[in-house]
N, CA, C and O atoms as a MOPAC input file, in Angstrom:
PM7 MOZYME 1SCF
protein

 N      0.82900 1     2.40900 1    -3.16400 1
 C      0.30000 1     3.71000 1    -3.04400 1
 C     -0.23300 1     3.37700 1    -1.59200 1
 O     -0.34300 1     2.25900 1    -1.08800 1
 N     -0.57200 1     4.74900 1    -0.97000 1
 C     -1.25500 1     4.90300 1     0.46700 1
 C     -1.71300 1     6.40600 1     0.29200 1
 O     -1.35900 1     7.18800 1    -0.59000 1
 N     -2.65400 1     6.64000 1     1.42500 1
 C     -3.04400 1     7.82600 1     1.92600 1
 C     -1.87100 1     8.96100 1     1.99800 1
 O     -1.90000 1    10.10500 1     1.54400 1
 N     -0.95900 1     8.37300 1     2.62000 1
 C      0.00300 1     9.13300 1     3.15600 1
 C      0.78700 1     9.82800 1     1.98000 1
 O      1.06700 1    11.02700 1     1.99700 1
 N      1.13100 1     8.92100 1     0.90100 1
 C      2.14200 1     9.21500 1    -0.32900 1
 C      1.04800 1    10.20800 1    -1.17300 1
 O      1.40100 1    11.16900 1    -1.85800 1
 N     -0.27400 1     9.79200 1    -0.98700 1
 C     -1.17500 1    10.70200 1    -1.70700 1
 C     -1.05700 1    12.09200 1    -1.49000 1
 O     -1.09300 1    12.94000 1    -2.38200 1
 N     -0.90000 1    12.32600 1    -0.16200 1
 C     -0.90400 1    13.80500 1     0.41500 1
 C      0.39100 1    14.43500 1     0.12600 1
 O      0.38900 1    15.62400 1    -0.19100 1
 N      1.62700 1    13.70900 1     0.20300 1
 C      2.69400 1    13.82200 1    -0.20900 1
 C      2.94200 1    14.43200 1    -1.75200 1
 O      3.68900 1    15.34300 1    -2.10800 1
 N      2.07500 1    13.62100 1    -2.50000 1
 C      2.25000 1    13.85200 1    -3.98800 1
 C      1.24500 1    15.26600 1    -4.03700 1
 O      1.48400 1    15.89000 1    -5.07100 1
 N      0.32900 1    15.83800 1    -3.30300 1
 C     -0.57800 1    16.85000 1    -3.66200 1
 C      0.48300 1    18.01800 1    -3.05200 1
 O      0.67600 1    19.03500 1    -3.71800 1
 N      1.11100 1    17.83900 1    -1.84700 1
 C      2.33400 1    18.88200 1    -1.69100 1
 C      3.30200 1    18.88000 1    -2.75700 1
 O      3.75500 1    19.99800 1    -3.00400 1
 N      3.69000 1    18.04800 1    -3.37100 1
 C      4.71400 1    18.34400 1    -4.33200 1
 C      3.98400 1    19.09400 1    -5.55000 1
 O      4.32300 1    20.20200 1    -5.96700 1
 N      3.13800 1    18.47200 1    -5.95400 1
 C      2.29500 1    18.95900 1    -7.12400 1
 C      1.99200 1    20.75700 1    -6.77000 1
 O      2.13500 1    21.54000 1    -7.71000 1
 N      1.64200 1    21.21600 1    -5.59600 1
 C      1.33800 1    22.13500 1    -5.14400 1
 C      2.68200 1    23.28200 1    -5.00700 1
 O      2.60700 1    24.50500 1    -5.12800 1
 N      3.82300 1    22.50700 1    -4.73800 1
 C      4.96000 1    23.53800 1    -4.46600 1
 C      5.97400 1    23.37100 1    -5.52600 1
 O      6.79900 1    24.28300 1    -5.59000 1
 N      6.09200 1    22.40100 1    -6.37400 1
 C      6.89400 1    22.51900 1    -7.34700 1
 C      6.19100 1    22.38300 1    -8.80500 1
 O      5.37200 1    21.48900 1    -9.01900 1
 N      6.55900 1    23.31600 1    -9.77400 1
 C      6.26100 1    22.82700 1   -11.21700 1
 C      6.56200 1    21.95400 1   -11.75900 1
 O      7.69800 1    22.00200 1   -12.23100 1
 N      5.77000 1    20.72900 1   -11.98900 1
 C      6.56100 1    19.41500 1   -12.55700 1
 C      6.04400 1    19.82600 1   -14.16700 1
 O      4.94900 1    20.26300 1   -14.52000 1
 N      7.32200 1    19.49800 1   -15.02800 1
 C      7.29500 1    19.26500 1   -16.40400 1
 C      6.44200 1    18.37300 1   -17.19600 1
 O      6.27200 1    17.19200 1   -16.89600 1
 N      5.96900 1    18.88000 1   -18.09400 1
 C      4.96900 1    17.82300 1   -18.79700 1
 C      6.04100 1    17.01800 1   -20.01300 1
 O      7.10200 1    17.57300 1   -20.29400 1
 N      5.72700 1    15.91700 1   -20.56800 1
 C      4.66300 1    15.08900 1   -19.87600 1
 C      4.96800 1    14.42400 1   -18.62300 1
 O      6.11400 1    14.21500 1   -18.22500 1
 N      3.93300 1    14.10800 1   -18.03000 1
 C      4.19100 1    13.22400 1   -16.69400 1
 C      3.79200 1    12.02600 1   -16.98000 1
 O      2.76100 1    11.74300 1   -17.59100 1
 N      4.69400 1    11.19200 1   -16.49500 1
 C      4.62700 1     9.70500 1   -16.78200 1
 C      4.62700 1     9.08800 1   -15.28200 1
 O      5.47700 1     9.42900 1   -14.46000 1
 N      3.61300 1     8.15900 1   -14.99900 1
 C      3.53700 1     7.74300 1   -13.98100 1
 C      3.56300 1     6.22200 1   -13.83100 1
 O      2.57000 1     5.50300 1   -13.94200 1
 N      4.88900 1     5.78300 1   -13.54800 1
 C      5.31100 1     4.29200 1   -13.62900 1
 C      4.35400 1     3.51300 1   -12.37600 1
 O      4.15400 1     4.05100 1   -11.28700 1
 N      3.93500 1     2.45600 1   -12.67100 1
 C      3.18600 1     1.57600 1   -11.92600 1
 C      2.00900 1     2.17300 1   -11.52800 1
 O      1.78600 1     2.32800 1   -10.32800 1
 N      1.09000 1     2.59000 1   -12.51400 1
 C     -0.22600 1     3.49700 1   -12.47500 1
 C     -1.48800 1     2.51400 1   -12.17500 1
 O     -2.55800 1     2.98600 1   -11.79000 1
 N     -1.34800 1     1.46800 1   -12.32400 1
 C     -2.44600 1     0.44500 1   -12.40700 1
 C     -3.23900 1     0.66300 1   -11.13400 1
 O     -2.64100 1     0.45600 1   -10.07800 1
 N     -4.47600 1     1.04500 1   -11.09100 1
 C     -5.25700 1     1.26500 1    -9.87200 1
 C     -5.94800 1     0.11700 1    -9.35100 1
 O     -6.84600 1    -0.49800 1    -9.92600 1
 N     -5.34900 1    -0.18100 1    -7.95900 1
 C     -5.84700 1    -1.34100 1    -7.38800 1
 C     -7.26300 1    -1.18400 1    -6.78400 1
 O     -7.46900 1    -0.28900 1    -5.96400 1
 N     -8.21900 1    -2.01100 1    -7.15900 1
 C     -9.58400 1    -2.06800 1    -6.63800 1
 C     -9.50100 1    -1.81200 1    -5.20400 1
 O     -8.81800 1    -2.43300 1    -4.39000 1
 N    -10.46200 1    -0.58700 1    -4.94200 1
 C    -10.42300 1    -0.50300 1    -3.62200 1
 C     -9.75300 1     1.01300 1    -3.14900 1
 O    -10.24000 1     1.69900 1    -2.25000 1
 N     -8.63600 1     1.35600 1    -3.88000 1
 C     -7.59800 1     2.33500 1    -3.59000 1
 C     -8.08200 1     3.32100 1    -4.51800 1
 O     -7.14200 1     4.10800 1    -4.63000 1
 N     -8.91700 1     3.66600 1    -5.15800 1
 C     -8.76800 1     4.57300 1    -6.37700 1
 C     -9.00000 1     5.92000 1    -5.67300 1
 O     -8.43300 1     6.88100 1    -6.19200 1
 N     -9.71200 1     6.13500 1    -4.62000 1
 C     -9.77100 1     7.42100 1    -3.90000 1
 C     -8.43600 1     8.01600 1    -3.45300 1
 O     -8.52300 1     9.19800 1    -3.12300 1
 N     -7.14600 1     7.43400 1    -3.36100 1
 C     -5.94400 1     7.79800 1    -2.94400 1
 C     -5.09800 1     7.48800 1    -3.75300 1
 O     -4.11400 1     8.22700 1    -3.70300 1
 N     -5.02900 1     6.38300 1    -4.79200 1
 C     -3.95200 1     6.25500 1    -5.61400 1
 C     -4.20700 1     6.67000 1    -6.96400 1
 O     -3.54500 1     6.38800 1    -7.96300 1
 N     -5.21300 1     7.35500 1    -6.88200 1
 C     -5.25300 1     7.99500 1    -8.74300 1
 C     -4.73000 1     9.18500 1    -8.63000 1
 O     -5.37300 1    10.04500 1    -8.02800 1
 N     -3.28200 1     9.52800 1    -9.25800 1
 C     -2.69200 1    10.20800 1    -9.11700 1
 C     -2.98600 1    11.26600 1   -10.19100 1
 O     -2.64800 1    12.44600 1   -10.09900 1
 N     -3.59000 1    10.76800 1   -11.12500 1
 C     -3.96900 1    11.58100 1   -12.30900 1
 C     -4.90800 1    12.63800 1   -11.98400 1
 O     -4.82900 1    13.73700 1   -12.53300 1
 N     -5.71000 1    12.38900 1   -11.20200 1
 C     -6.86300 1    13.68700 1   -10.77400 1
 C     -6.03600 1    15.09200 1   -10.50000 1
 O     -6.35300 1    16.25000 1   -10.77300 1
 N     -4.84300 1    14.54900 1    -9.85000 1
 C     -4.07200 1    15.93400 1    -9.37500 1
 C     -3.37800 1    16.62000 1   -10.40200 1
 O     -2.74300 1    17.63900 1   -10.13100 1
 N     -3.44300 1    16.08800 1   -11.75200 1
 C     -2.97000 1    16.88100 1   -13.05300 1
 C     -3.77400 1    17.13400 1   -13.93100 1
 O     -3.32200 1    16.95200 1   -15.06100 1
 N     -4.90400 1    17.52000 1   -13.87400 1
 C     -6.35300 1    17.59000 1   -14.58500 1
 C     -5.94300 1    18.33400 1   -15.96100 1
 O     -6.55100 1    17.94900 1   -16.96000 1
 N     -5.08100 1    19.24900 1   -16.10800 1
 C     -4.80200 1    19.91300 1   -17.17600 1
 C     -3.46100 1    19.90300 1   -17.64400 1
 O     -3.02900 1    20.91900 1   -18.18800 1
 N     -2.58600 1    18.68300 1   -17.48200 1
 C     -1.49000 1    18.43600 1   -17.78800 1
 C     -1.45300 1    17.18900 1   -18.67700 1
 O     -2.24500 1    16.25500 1   -18.55100 1
 N     -0.64900 1    17.23600 1   -19.42300 1
 C     -0.06900 1    15.62500 1   -20.18600 1
 C      0.29700 1    14.65200 1   -19.22600 1
 O      1.41200 1    14.63100 1   -18.70300 1
 N     -0.62000 1    13.83300 1   -18.97600 1
 C     -0.12400 1    12.36100 1   -18.02200 1
 C     -0.53600 1    11.30200 1   -18.59300 1
 O     -1.71700 1    11.22300 1   -18.93400 1
 N      0.49900 1    10.09800 1   -18.85100 1
 C      0.55300 1     8.76300 1   -18.99000 1
 C      0.77200 1     8.04900 1   -18.07800 1
 O      1.73300 1     8.39300 1   -17.38900 1
 N      0.17300 1     7.02800 1   -17.73800 1
 C      0.10800 1     6.03800 1   -16.66500 1
 C      0.62400 1     4.77100 1   -17.48000 1
 O     -0.02500 1     4.33100 1   -18.42900 1
 N      1.78700 1     4.22600 1   -17.07400 1
 C      2.30800 1     3.00200 1   -17.36900 1
 C      2.45100 1     2.05300 1   -16.36200 1
 O      2.89100 1     2.25200 1   -15.22900 1
 N      1.98300 1     0.82300 1   -16.92800 1
 C      2.42400 1    -0.24200 1   -15.88900 1
 C      2.63300 1    -1.72100 1   -16.75200 1
 O      2.58300 1    -1.59500 1   -17.97500 1
 N      2.82400 1    -2.87600 1   -16.30800 1
 C      3.20400 1    -3.99100 1   -16.73900 1
 C      1.93300 1    -4.65600 1   -17.09400 1
 O      1.94400 1    -5.61500 1   -17.86600 1
 N      0.82600 1    -4.19900 1   -16.57300 1
 C     -0.50300 1    -4.99900 1   -17.19000 1
 C     -1.63300 1    -3.88800 1   -17.35000 1
 O     -1.76100 1    -2.81900 1   -16.75400 1
 N     -2.30600 1    -4.39500 1   -18.20500 1
 C     -3.44600 1    -3.52100 1   -18.43600 1
 C     -4.36400 1    -3.27500 1   -17.47000 1
 O     -4.38200 1    -4.00500 1   -16.47900 1
 N     -5.20500 1    -2.28900 1   -17.59200 1
 C     -6.16700 1    -2.05900 1   -16.61400 1
 C     -6.53800 1    -0.60000 1   -16.38900 1
 O     -6.10100 1     0.25500 1   -17.15800 1
 N     -7.48100 1    -0.21800 1   -15.16400 1
 C     -7.48900 1     1.12800 1   -14.93600 1
 C     -6.58700 1     1.70600 1   -14.66000 1
 O     -5.83700 1     1.02900 1   -13.95700 1
 N     -6.13900 1     2.93700 1   -14.90800 1
 C     -5.25000 1     3.63900 1   -14.39300 1
 C     -4.01700 1     3.79600 1   -15.62900 1
 O     -3.30900 1     4.79600 1   -15.73900 1
 N     -3.94600 1     2.73400 1   -16.40500 1
 C     -3.03500 1     2.40400 1   -17.25100 1
 C     -3.16200 1     2.79900 1   -18.83100 1
 O     -3.98900 1     2.20600 1   -19.52400 1
 N     -2.40500 1     3.71500 1   -19.33000 1
 C     -2.67300 1     4.11300 1   -20.51800 1
 C     -1.38200 1     3.34000 1   -21.72600 1
 O     -1.51900 1     3.27800 1   -22.94800 1
 N     -0.57200 1     2.99400 1   -21.17600 1
 C      0.30000 1     2.37900 1   -21.87400 1
 C      1.08700 1     1.24400 1   -21.06500 1
 O      1.62200 1     1.47800 1   -19.98100 1
 N      1.10600 1     0.09200 1   -21.64200 1
 C      1.54900 1    -1.26100 1   -20.98300 1
 C      3.31300 1    -1.51800 1   -21.46600 1
 O      3.67000 1    -1.87700 1   -22.58800 1
 N      4.18400 1    -1.23800 1   -20.35200 1
 C      5.63000 1    -1.27400 1   -20.41400 1
 C      6.25100 1    -1.59800 1   -19.22100 1
 O      5.59900 1    -1.86000 1   -18.21000 1
 N      7.46400 1    -1.60200 1   -19.25900 1
 C      8.33500 1    -2.16900 1   -18.11800 1
 C      9.29800 1    -0.75700 1   -17.86400 1
 O      9.76800 1    -0.03600 1   -18.74400 1
 N      9.42800 1    -0.61100 1   -16.43400 1
 C     10.42200 1     0.36200 1   -16.17600 1
 C     11.66600 1     0.02700 1   -16.72000 1
 O     12.23600 1     1.03400 1   -17.14100 1
 N     12.29700 1    -0.99100 1   -16.87000 1
 C     13.54500 1    -1.52800 1   -17.31900 1
 C     13.83700 1    -1.40000 1   -18.84200 1
 O     14.90800 1    -1.60600 1   -19.41200 1
 N     12.52200 1    -0.97300 1   -19.43000 1
 C     12.59000 1    -0.68800 1   -21.07500 1
 C     11.52400 1     0.25400 1   -21.28700 1
 O     10.45200 1    -0.03100 1   -21.82000 1
 N     11.85600 1     1.39100 1   -20.84900 1
 C     10.51900 1     2.18000 1   -21.00000 1
 C     10.30600 1     2.64700 1   -22.74100 1
 O     11.31400 1     2.82000 1   -23.42600 1
 N      9.06700 1     2.80100 1   -23.27300 1
 C      8.80700 1     3.05300 1   -24.47900 1
 C      8.57000 1     4.45000 1   -24.82900 1
 O      7.57300 1     4.79800 1   -25.46200 1
 N      9.72100 1     5.47500 1   -24.31400 1
 C      9.66500 1     6.93600 1   -24.76400 1
 C     10.96400 1     6.94700 1   -25.35700 1
 O     11.77000 1     6.03300 1   -25.18500 1
 N     11.20500 1     8.04600 1   -26.11000 1
 C     12.24600 1     8.33400 1   -26.84600 1
 C     13.15000 1     9.05800 1   -25.78200 1
 O     12.64800 1     9.59700 1   -24.79600 1
 N     14.44800 1     9.05000 1   -26.01000 1
 C     15.48000 1     9.61700 1   -25.22000 1
 C     15.00200 1    11.14500 1   -24.91800 1
 O     14.32400 1    11.74700 1   -25.75100 1
 N     15.40000 1    11.75900 1   -23.65000 1
 C     14.81300 1    13.23900 1   -23.37600 1
 C     13.65300 1    13.51400 1   -23.71100 1
 O     13.47000 1    14.52100 1   -24.39500 1
 N     12.63300 1    12.74800 1   -23.34400 1
 C     11.14100 1    13.19800 1   -24.10000 1
 C     10.18400 1    13.28200 1   -22.97400 1
 O      8.99700 1    13.51500 1   -23.20400 1
 N     10.60900 1    13.11100 1   -21.81500 1
 C      9.67100 1    13.05200 1   -20.51700 1
 C     10.13100 1    14.23200 1   -19.66200 1
 O     11.33200 1    14.48800 1   -19.57600 1
 N      9.27400 1    14.90400 1   -19.07300 1
 C      9.22800 1    16.22300 1   -18.09100 1
 C      9.44800 1    15.71500 1   -16.81800 1
 O     10.34800 1    16.14700 1   -16.09900 1
 N      8.55600 1    14.67200 1   -16.43100 1
 C      8.44300 1    14.22800 1   -14.89100 1
 C      8.17200 1    12.83000 1   -14.98600 1
 O      7.40300 1    12.40200 1   -15.84600 1
 N      8.86300 1    11.94000 1   -14.00100 1
 C      8.50600 1    10.69500 1   -13.81500 1
 C      8.23300 1    10.42300 1   -12.39400 1
 O      9.07900 1    10.73900 1   -11.55800 1
 N      7.15000 1     9.87700 1   -12.05400 1
 C      6.57900 1     9.39900 1   -10.91200 1
 C      6.40200 1     8.15600 1   -10.43500 1
 O      5.41000 1     7.51400 1   -10.78000 1
 N      7.16700 1     7.73000 1    -9.73000 1
 C      7.47000 1     6.22400 1    -9.39200 1
 C      7.26700 1     5.99900 1    -8.08100 1
 O      8.29700 1     5.78800 1    -7.44000 1
 N      6.06300 1     5.97600 1    -7.37900 1
 C      5.89900 1     5.60800 1    -6.05700 1
 C      5.77800 1     4.30700 1    -5.60800 1
 O      4.85400 1     3.69700 1    -6.14600 1
 N      6.47400 1     3.63700 1    -4.72100 1
 C      6.53200 1     2.39100 1    -4.30700 1
 C      6.30500 1     1.47700 1    -5.27400 1
 O      5.46800 1     0.57700 1    -5.34000 1
 N      7.24900 1     1.85800 1    -6.09800 1
 C      7.27900 1     0.83400 1    -7.55200 1
 C      8.95600 1     0.07600 1    -7.35500 1
 O      8.92900 1    -1.13500 1    -7.57100 1
 N      9.95000 1     0.47700 1    -7.09000 1
 C     11.27100 1     0.01200 1    -7.31800 1
 C     11.52800 1    -1.00700 1    -6.13200 1
 O     12.62800 1    -1.54700 1    -6.24500 1
 N     10.92600 1    -1.34100 1    -5.21600 1
 C     11.06500 1    -2.26700 1    -4.33700 1
 C     10.29100 1    -3.62400 1    -5.13100 1
 O     10.38900 1    -4.65300 1    -4.46200 1
 N      9.70200 1    -3.75200 1    -6.16700 1
 C      9.22100 1    -4.56100 1    -6.99800 1
 C     10.05100 1    -5.06200 1    -8.30000 1
 O      9.79200 1    -6.06100 1    -8.97100 1
 N     11.09800 1    -4.14700 1    -8.50000 1
 C     11.88300 1    -4.60300 1    -9.63300 1
 C     12.99700 1    -5.18700 1    -9.62000 1
 O     13.85500 1    -4.70000 1    -8.88400 1
 N     13.29600 1    -6.26000 1   -10.32500 1
 C     14.57000 1    -6.89800 1   -10.04400 1
 C     15.60400 1    -6.40100 1   -10.14300 1
 O     16.47000 1    -6.50300 1    -9.27500 1
 N     15.76600 1    -5.63600 1   -11.42000 1
 C     16.87000 1    -4.80600 1   -11.84100 1
 C     16.60000 1    -3.25500 1   -11.50200 1
 O     16.54700 1    -2.48300 1   -12.45900 1
 N     16.45500 1    -2.83200 1   -10.41100 1
 C     16.33100 1    -1.56400 1   -10.12000 1
 C     16.85600 1    -0.54100 1   -10.70400 1
 O     16.32600 1     0.54800 1   -10.92300 1
 N     18.12500 1    -0.96600 1   -11.01100 1
 C     19.27300 1    -0.07800 1   -11.39500 1
 C     18.99400 1     0.30500 1   -12.82100 1
 O     19.21200 1     1.45300 1   -13.20900 1
 N     18.54200 1    -0.58000 1   -13.56800 1
 C     18.32700 1    -0.62500 1   -15.13500 1
 C     17.20200 1     0.49700 1   -15.09000 1
 O     17.31400 1     1.41900 1   -15.89800 1
 N     16.02200 1     0.49100 1   -14.12400 1
 C     14.86200 1     1.09900 1   -14.30500 1
 C     15.44700 1     2.60300 1   -14.01000 1
 O     14.98300 1     3.52000 1   -14.68700 1
 N     16.46200 1     2.89600 1   -13.01200 1
 C     16.88600 1     4.25600 1   -12.74900 1
 C     17.56300 1     4.95500 1   -14.20900 1
 O     17.44200 1     6.06200 1   -14.73300 1
 N     18.33100 1     3.70600 1   -14.56300 1
 C     19.01500 1     4.31500 1   -16.01100 1
 C     18.04100 1     4.57700 1   -16.96100 1
 O     18.26600 1     5.54000 1   -17.69300 1
 N     16.94400 1     3.91400 1   -17.14100 1
 C     15.82600 1     4.28800 1   -18.18100 1
 C     15.12000 1     5.46100 1   -17.82200 1
 O     14.66300 1     6.15500 1   -18.73000 1
 N     14.94300 1     5.82400 1   -16.52200 1
 C     14.35900 1     6.95800 1   -16.17100 1
 C     15.22000 1     8.17500 1   -16.62800 1
 O     14.74200 1     9.16900 1   -17.17500 1
 N     16.69700 1     7.97100 1   -16.31200 1
 C     17.44700 1     8.87600 1   -16.65200 1
 C     17.75500 1     9.22500 1   -18.14000 1
 O     18.11200 1    10.33500 1   -18.53700 1
 N     17.54400 1     7.98700 1   -18.98800 1
 C     17.65600 1     8.16600 1   -20.42300 1
 C     16.43200 1     8.89500 1   -21.02200 1
 O     16.68800 1     9.54600 1   -22.03500 1
 N     15.09000 1     8.91200 1   -20.57200 1
 C     14.09000 1     9.64800 1   -21.12900 1
 C     13.64900 1    11.07100 1   -20.52300 1
 O     12.79100 1    11.80500 1   -21.01300 1
 N     14.33000 1    11.29500 1   -19.47400 1
 C     13.93500 1    12.51000 1   -18.82700 1
 C     14.83400 1    13.76400 1   -19.68800 1
 O     15.98800 1    13.71900 1   -20.11300 1
 N     14.03000 1    14.64200 1   -19.74000 1
 C     14.51400 1    16.06600 1   -20.54200 1
 C     15.66600 1    16.55700 1   -19.48800 1
 O     15.63400 1    16.17300 1   -18.31900 1
 N     16.60900 1    17.36500 1   -19.94300 1
 C     17.67100 1    18.06300 1   -19.03300 1
 C     16.56500 1    18.96300 1   -18.33000 1
 O     15.65100 1    19.49000 1   -18.96400 1
 N     16.73800 1    19.08500 1   -16.97300 1
 C     15.67100 1    20.04400 1   -16.24600 1
 C     14.19600 1    19.21000 1   -15.71800 1
 O     13.16700 1    19.68300 1   -15.23500 1
 N     14.52400 1    17.95700 1   -15.99300 1
 C     13.27200 1    17.36300 1   -15.75400 1
 C     13.03700 1    16.89300 1   -14.22000 1
 O     14.00600 1    17.09600 1   -13.48700 1
 N     12.15000 1    16.42600 1   -13.75300 1
 C     11.79400 1    15.91800 1   -12.41400 1
 C     11.73100 1    14.58400 1   -12.20100 1
 O     11.14800 1    13.92600 1   -13.06300 1
 N     12.20500 1    14.00300 1   -11.23100 1
 C     11.90200 1    12.52200 1   -10.66900 1
 C     11.18000 1    12.57200 1    -9.21600 1
 O     11.80900 1    13.09100 1    -8.29300 1
 N     10.17800 1    12.17000 1    -9.03400 1
 C      9.46700 1    11.94000 1    -7.94500 1
 C      9.38600 1    10.32200 1    -7.44500 1
 O      8.62100 1     9.54400 1    -8.01500 1
 N     10.02700 1    10.00800 1    -6.61500 1
 C     10.39100 1     8.65800 1    -6.14900 1
 C     10.11900 1     8.29900 1    -4.89700 1
 O     10.40600 1     9.24000 1    -4.15700 1
 N      9.61600 1     7.19500 1    -4.18200 1
 C      9.46600 1     6.76400 1    -3.17900 1
 C      9.70800 1     5.26900 1    -2.86500 1
 O      9.37400 1     4.43600 1    -3.70800 1
 N     10.25900 1     4.89000 1    -1.72100 1
 C     10.45000 1     3.33900 1    -1.87500 1
 C     10.50300 1     3.02300 1    -0.37000 1
 O     11.38900 1     3.45700 1     0.36500 1
 N      9.42400 1     2.18400 1     0.06200 1
 C      9.27000 1     1.68300 1     1.36200 1
 C     10.75800 1     0.94600 1     1.78700 1
 O     11.60500 1     0.66600 1     0.93800 1
 N     10.89000 1     0.73700 1     2.94600 1
 C     11.98000 1     0.21600 1     3.47900 1
 C     11.67900 1    -0.39000 1     4.84000 1
 O     10.91100 1     0.22900 1     5.57700 1
 N     12.19000 1    -1.50100 1     5.23400 1
 C     11.75300 1    -2.32100 1     6.25700 1
 C     12.89300 1    -3.29100 1     6.82600 1
 O     13.22200 1    -4.33800 1     6.27000 1
 N     13.48000 1    -2.77300 1     8.07000 1
 C     14.38900 1    -3.64600 1     8.34200 1
 C     14.33900 1    -4.14400 1     9.93900 1
 O     14.00800 1    -3.38800 1    10.85200 1
 N     14.68800 1    -5.41700 1    10.10600 1
 C     14.28100 1    -5.79500 1    11.54300 1
 C     15.59100 1    -5.24000 1    12.59100 1
 O     15.52500 1    -5.41600 1    13.80700 1

């Protein structure tokens, strides 16, 4: 997460109605980045679940994007910012998101790319 993506998330939130519950994959708050990586504060009155592979600040549920601990079609929105470049089998993660999103749900994803 970076300040630019935080701004993009603010713009998306103010432009599109994101259905609940909102699940942020990769929600662990890295020390020193709390001011711009805490997306939860953008959704103060919405059901919000932070999931990450390790426990810590910002994490409500420990889990893996390749095996999400949610029922089929039970999630309104998945936010996955700068996550998939760390996922060995990223296609499995996308299949899992598809499985848990309700019809009409939203996926907000970003992935950095750098090529020499």
